[in-house]
C-alpha positions in Angstrom: 123.6 107.5 94.6 121.0 105.6 94.8 119.4 107.1 97.6 119.4 111.2 95.2 117.4 109.2 92.8 114.9 107.8 94.9 114.3 110.5 97.3 114.0 112.5 93.2 111.9 110.3 92.6 109.4 110.7 95.0 110.4 113.9 94.7 108.0 114.0 91.7 105.5 111.7 92.7 104.3 114.0 94.8 104.3 116.9 92.9 102.0 115.4 90.6 100.1 113.5 92.6 99.2 117.1 94.3 98.8 118.6 90.8 95.9 116.1 90.1 94.7 117.3 93.5 94.3 120.6 92.6 92.4 120.3 89.7 89.7 118.6 90.8 86.7 119.6 91.1 86.8 122.2 90.1 84.0 124.4 87.8 85.3 126.1 84.7 83.9 128.9 83.2 83.2 129.1 79.7 81.5 131.9 78.4 79.9 131.4 75.0 82.0 133.5 71.8 78.4 134.4 69.7 75.6 135.9 72.8 78.8 136.4 75.8 77.0 133.8 77.4 79.2 133.0 80.8 78.5 130.1 82.4 80.1 126.8 84.3 81.3 124.4 83.1 80.9 120.6 85.0 83.7 119.2 85.9 85.1 115.7 84.5 85.2 114.8 80.6 
């Protein structure tokens, strides 16, 4: 049972870290609702 819990915790940790890694460095496109101008927001915040 202890091995199963450990494996489950390691799997959850790996999935959460990979999800964070895929969102780093990406840019987000933002469209102005008033004028329709589209631009990329810098990463971070």
